C-alpha positions in Angstrom: 0.0 0.0 0.0 2.8 2.4 0.9 4.5 1.7 -2.5 1.3 2.6 -4.3 0.9 5.8 -2.3 4.6 6.7 -3.1 4.1 6.1 -6.8 1.0 8.2 -6.9 2.8 11.0 -5.0 5.7 10.9 -7.5 3.3 11.1 -10.5 1.5 14.0 -8.9 4.7 15.9 -8.3 6.0 15.2 -11.8 2.7 16.4 -13.3 2.8 19.6 -11.2 6.3 20.3 -12.4 5.3 19.9 -16.0 2.4 22.3 -15.6 4.7 24.8 -13.8 7.2 24.8 -16.7 4.4 25.1 -19.3 2.7 27.8 -17.4 5.8 30.0 -17.0 6.9 29.3 -20.6 3.6 30.4 -22.0 3.5 33.3 -19.7 6.8 34.6 -20.9 6.0 33.8 -24.5 2.8 35.9 -24.3 4.8 38.9 -23.1 3.9 39.1 -19.5 7.5 39.4 -18.6 9.0 41.1 -21.6 10.5 43.9 -19.5 12.2 41.4 -17.3 13.6 39.6 -20.4 14.8 42.9 -21.9 16.7 43.6 -18.6 18.2 40.1 -18.8 19.4 40.8 -22.4 20.9 44.1 -21.4 22.8 42.5 -18.6 24.1 39.9 -21.0 25.2 42.6 -23.5 26.8 44.6 -20.7 28.9 41.7 -19.8 29.6 40.8 -23.4 27.9 37.5 -22.9 25.0 37.9 -25.4 26.3 35.6 -28.2 23.2 33.6 -29.2 20.4 34.3 -31.6 17.2 35.9 -30.2 15.3 32.7 -29.8 18.1 30.8 -28.1 18.6 33.6 -25.6 14.9 33.7 -24.9 14.8 29.9 -24.3 17.9 30.1 -22.1 16.3 32.8 -20.0 13.0 30.8 -19.7 14.8 27.6 -18.8 16.9 29.2 -16.1 13.9 30.9 -14.6 11.9 27.6 -14.7 14.7 25.9 -12.8 14.5 28.5 -10.1 10.7 28.1 -9.9 11.1 24.2 -9.8 13.6 24.4 -7.0 11.4 26.6 -5.0 8.4 24.3 -5.6 10.5 21.2 -4.6 11.4 22.9 -1.3 7.8 23.7 -0.7 6.7 20.1 -1.4 9.4 18.7 1.0 8.2 21.1 3.6 4.6 20.0 3.2 5.5 16.3 3.1 7.2 16.7 6.5 3.8 17.7 7.9 2.0 14.6 6.7 2.1 11.8 9.2 3.7 8.5 7.9 1.3 5.6 7.7 2.4 2.1 8.9 1.0 -1.4 8.6 -1.6 -2.2 11.3 0.0 -3.9 14.3 -1.6 -5.7 17.2 -1.9 -3.9 20.5 -0.1 -5.6 23.4 0.0 -4.4 26.9 3.2 -4.2 28.9 2.7 -7.7 30.2 2.6 -9.4 26.8 4.7 -7.0 24.7 8.4 -8.1 24.4 11.5 -6.0 23.6 13.3 -8.1 20.9 16.7 -7.6 19.3 17.2 -9.0 15.7 20.8 -8.9 14.6 21.0 -8.8 10.8 17.4 -7.6 10.8 17.8 -5.6 7.6 18.8 -8.7 5.6 16.7 -11.1 3.6 15.4 -13.4 6.3 15.8 -10.9 9.1 13.6 -8.2 7.6 10.7 -10.8 7.1 11.2 -11.8 10.8 11.0 -8.2 11.8 7.7 -7.8 9.9 6.3 -10.8 11.8 7.4 -9.6 15.2 6.2 -6.0 14.5 2.8 -7.1 13.3 2.4 -9.2 16.5 2.8 -5.9 18.5 6.3 -6.4 20.0 9.0 -3.7 20.2 11.8 -4.6 17.8 15.4 -3.4 17.6 17.4 -4.1 14.5 21.2 -4.1 14.6 22.8 -4.4 11.2 26.1 -3.2 9.6 24.5 -3.3 6.1 27.2 -5.5 4.6 24.5 -7.5 2.9 21.4 -6.0 4.5 19.6 -3.0 3.1 17.7 -0.2 4.7 15.0 -0.5 2.1 14.0 -3.9 3.6 12.8 -2.2 6.8 12.1 1.3 5.7 8.4 0.8 6.1 8.9 0.6 9.8 11.3 3.5 10.3 9.7 6.0 12.6 7.2 3.6 14.2 7.1 3.8 18.0 7.8 0.1 18.3 10.8 0.0 15.9 14.4 1.1 16.3 17.2 0.7 13.7 20.9 0.6 14.9 23.8 0.7 12.5 26.1 -1.6 14.3 28.6 -4.3 13.6 28.0 -7.2 16.0 31.8 -8.0 16.1 31.8 -5.1 18.5 29.9 -5.4 21.9 26.3 -4.0 22.0 24.8 -2.7 25.2 21.0 -2.5 25.2 18.1 -3.9 27.2 16.1 -6.7 25.6 14.2 -9.8 26.6 14.8 -12.0 23.5 17.5 -12.1 20.8 17.4 -13.5 17.3 21.0 -13.7 16.1 20.9 -13.7 12.3 23.9 -11.5 11.6 26.2 -13.2 9.0 26.6 -13.2 5.3 24.9 -16.3 4.0 25.7 -16.7 0.3 29.1 -17.9 -1.1 30.0 -14.7 -3.0 29.4 -12.6 0.1 31.0 -14.8 2.8 34.0 -15.7 0.6 34.6 -12.1 -0.3 35.9 -11.5 3.2 36.4 -14.9 4.9 38.1 -13.5 8.0 35.3 -11.1 8.6 32.8 -14.0 8.2 34.6 -16.0 10.8 34.8 -13.0 13.2 31.0 -12.4 12.8 30.2 -16.0 13.6 32.6 -16.3 16.5 33.3 -12.9 18.1 29.8 -11.7 17.1 28.2 -14.8 18.7 30.3 -14.3 21.8 29.1 -10.7 22.1 25.4 -11.8 21.6 25.7 -14.6 24.1 27.4 -12.3 26.6 24.6 -9.8 26.2 21.9 -12.5 26.7 23.7 -13.8 29.8 23.8 -10.3 31.4 20.2 -9.7 30.6 19.0 -13.3 31.3 17.4 -13.1 27.8 16.4 -16.0 25.6 18.6 -16.2 22.5 18.1 -18.0 19.2 21.1 -18.6 17.0 20.6 -18.9 13.3 22.8 -21.8 12.2 22.8 -23.4 8.7 22.5 -26.7 6.9 26.1 -26.0 5.8 27.2 -27.5 9.2 26.5 -30.9 7.5 29.0 -30.1 4.7 28.7 -32.6 1.8 26.7 -35.1 3.8 27.2 -38.9 3.8 23.8 -39.4 5.4 20.6 -38.5 3.5 18.3 -36.8 4.5 20.3 -35.0 7.2 19.0 -35.4 10.9 20.2 -33.1 13.6 22.2 -36.0 15.1 24.5 -36.1 12.1 27.9 -34.6 12.8 28.6 -33.5 9.3 31.3 -33.9 6.6 33.0 -30.6 6.2 36.3 -29.5 4.7 37.9 -27.3 7.4 40.3 -25.5 4.9 38.1 -25.3 1.8 36.7 -22.1 0.2 33.4 -22.5 2.2 35.1 -23.2 5.5 34.8 -19.6 6.8 31.1 -20.0 6.8 30.7 -23.8 7.5 33.2 -23.9 10.4 32.2 -20.4 11.6 28.6 -21.7 12.1 29.8 -24.9 13.7 31.9 -22.9 16.2 28.9 -20.6 16.8 26.8 -23.7 17.8 29.7 -24.9 20.1 29.8 -21.5 21.8 26.0 -21.4 22.2 25.9 -24.8 24.1 29.0 -24.0 26.1 27.4 -20.8 27.4 24.1 -22.7 28.0 25.8 -25.3 30.1 28.1 -23.0 32.0 25.8 -20.1 32.5 22.4 -22.0 32.6 21.0 -19.9 29.7 18.0 -20.4 27.5 19.3 -21.0 24.0 17.7 -22.1 20.7 19.6 -23.2 17.5 17.9 -23.3 14.1 19.7 -25.0 11.2 18.3 -23.2 8.2 18.2 -25.0 4.8 17.9 -23.3 1.4 15.4 -20.4 1.6 14.0 -18.1 -1.1 11.5 -15.3 -1.5 11.2 -11.5 -2.0 14.1 -9.3 -0.7 16.7 -11.8 -1.7 19.9 -10.0 -2.6 20.0 -9.9 -6.4 23.7 -10.8 -6.6 23.9 -13.3 -3.8 24.9 -16.3 -6.0 22.1 -18.6 -4.7 20.5 -21.0 -7.1 17.0 -19.4 -7.0 18.2 -15.8 -7.6 20.7 -17.0 -10.2 18.2 -18.9 -12.3 15.4 -16.3 -12.0 17.7 -13.4 -13.0 19.2 -15.2 -15.9 15.8 -16.3 -17.2 14.3 -12.8 -16.8 17.3 -11.3 -18.8 17.1 -14.0 -21.5 20.6 -15.0 -20.5 21.9 -18.6 -20.3 20.8 -20.5 -17.2 24.1 -21.7 -15.7 24.2 -25.1 -14.1 27.4 -26.1 -12.3 28.5 -29.7 -12.8 26.1 -32.4 -14.0 23.1 -30.7 -12.4 22.3 -33.9 -10.5 23.0 -32.2 -7.2 19.9 -31.8 -5.1 18.5 -29.0 -3.0 15.3 -28.5 -1.1 13.7 -25.0 -1.1 11.5 -23.4 1.5 9.7 -20.1 1.2 10.8 -17.3 3.6 7.4 -17.0 5.4 7.6 -20.7 6.3 11.1 -20.2 7.8 9.9 -17.2 9.8 7.1 -19.2 11.3 9.6 -21.8 12.2 12.0 -19.4 13.9 9.2 -17.8 16.0 7.8 -21.3 16.9 11.3 -22.4 18.0 11.9 -19.3 20.1 8.5 -19.8 21.9 9.1 -23.5 22.5 10.9 -25.2 25.3 13.2 -27.2 23.0 16.9 -26.3 23.3 18.6 -28.8 20.9 19.3 -27.9 17.2 16.3 -28.0 14.9 16.3 -28.3 11.1 14.1 -25.8 9.4 13.7 -26.6 5.7 11.5 -28.2 3.1 11.9 -32.0 2.7 10.7 -31.8 -0.9 13.9 -32.4 -2.9 14.7 -31.3 -6.5 17.8 -31.8 -8.7 19.4 -28.6 -10.0 18.4 -29.7 -13.5 14.8 -30.0 -12.5 14.8 -26.7 -10.8 16.4 -24.9 -13.8 13.6 -26.3 -16.0 10.9 -25.2 -13.5 12.3 -21.6 -13.5 12.6 -21.5 -17.3 9.0 -22.7 -17.7 7.7 -20.3 -15.1 9.6 -17.2 -16.4 9.3 -18.0 -20.1 11.7 -16.3 -22.6 14.4 -17.9 -24.7 17.1 -18.8 -22.1 19.1 -22.0 -22.7 20.3 -24.2 -19.9 24.1 -24.5 -20.1 26.3 -26.8 -18.0 29.7 -25.5 -16.8 32.4 -27.1 -14.7 31.5 -27.9 -11.1 32.7 -25.8 -8.2 34.9 -26.9 -5.3 33.2 -28.4 -2.2 29.7 -28.0 -3.8 27.4 -30.3 -1.7 25.9 -33.1 -3.8 22.8 -33.7 -1.8 20.9 -31.5 0.6 17.6 -32.4 2.3 16.4 -31.9 5.9 14.9 -34.4 8.2 12.3 -32.3 10.0 11.0 -34.9 12.4 12.1 -32.7 15.4 10.4 -29.6 14.0 7.2 -31.6 13.4 7.3 -33.2 16.9 8.4 -30.4 19.1 7.3 -27.3 17.2 4.3 -28.6 15.3 5.9 -27.0 12.2 6.4 -27.9 8.6 6.5 -25.9 5.4 3.1 -24.9 3.8 3.8 -22.6 0.8 3.8 -24.5 -2.5 7.0 -24.2 -4.6 5.1 -22.7 -7.6 3.3 -20.1 -5.5 6.5 -19.1 -3.8 8.5 -18.9 -7.0 5.8 -16.8 -8.7 6.0 -14.2 -5.8 9.8 -14.3 -6.1 9.8 -13.8 -9.9 7.5 -10.9 -9.6 9.8 -9.3 -7.0 12.8 -9.7 -9.2 10.9 -8.2 -12.2 10.2 -5.1 -10.2 13.8 -4.9 -9.0 15.1 -5.1 -12.6 12.8 -2.4 -13.6 13.9 -0.2 -10.7 17.6 -0.6 -11.4 17.3 -0.7 -15.2 20.3 -2.9 -15.8 21.7 -2.9 -19.3 23.0 -6.0 -21.1 26.5 -4.8 -20.3 25.7 -4.9 -16.6 24.7 -8.5 -16.1 24.7 -9.8 -12.6 27.8 -11.9 -11.8 26.7 -15.4 -11.1 28.6 -17.6 -8.7 28.2 -21.0 -7.1 25.3 -22.5 -5.2 25.0 -22.2 -1.5 
């Protein structure tokens, strides 16, 4: 709704500006300001600057004057807009007994921003801490200024001192191009950052949920992957900064829980997609959709027989909230157990988007997991949770989002998104 209002506002402003230019142009052309124009010409002659034909000089004068009028009008519009109260989505009213003060680290990211929406609509007070390495302010701008919302530009590698009752720790780059761009920073975020968050939770006696990942299983030897599987991870490979970082994050969490008697939750998140995905994050969903929308080749790494299971972001958010509100403290897989090969998924995307893209196979990437599918028995048993959004419905919403993003950024064929490996 806010986007529609914003578009209408821009159309109205643009229309007003056109009428202003036309009005003043006609006004001058009909001689209402001939004397002013004559004085303008005299000043040009006096300074030996009048070097153009009569019609060009007149047009220059009108254009300069129109610019001044437009600037004055823009200032007036900005002033008037500041007096108009901002509208927000309707939120539930919670009294002081039921309303919680909740911190979401990485809350301006893809998953974090959807979680913030959920918590805000429930009526809680939400504080977002994000350093905007991969997060974007536009993901949460619809809440900025709301009395229940606060946005802090903060890198969680540094200590944070605030008062909260619950913490969702989502801060970390989660796609290969992002976490491999600065592997040391990724490790720090998942170790020092987690220590800082656990220390904050200990001081406040706050419940904390750590967002882990299916990457802790590496290239698994057991399929589907249960939470009891210890994983098969290359500790010095290109993905190790993220894989091992998350494994250490889990170790730290349970060390704090045992030593300090803390309430902790650990969610192992499997492949997730939906609106607000970073357009250049290298994940298979965004890769294929963007390539198909731009009539580029759809790039499949290796044979394409690798498997992934995809859950829509709203399902994940429901799972995170259910886990936080539960009494279960061991790791829980949150993912969709419906499995597809990369080849199948490329065909699904091509059919859904249409166009003339061709599916092309290129050499496989190092340490690319061959199979990925969650065993969600724990989630079903202890959280009463399982994915609900159908793949086709979720993909349609995601394709529509990327269409709008491409229109907004107006990328040219020379500015194709750089595609990287699958997460």
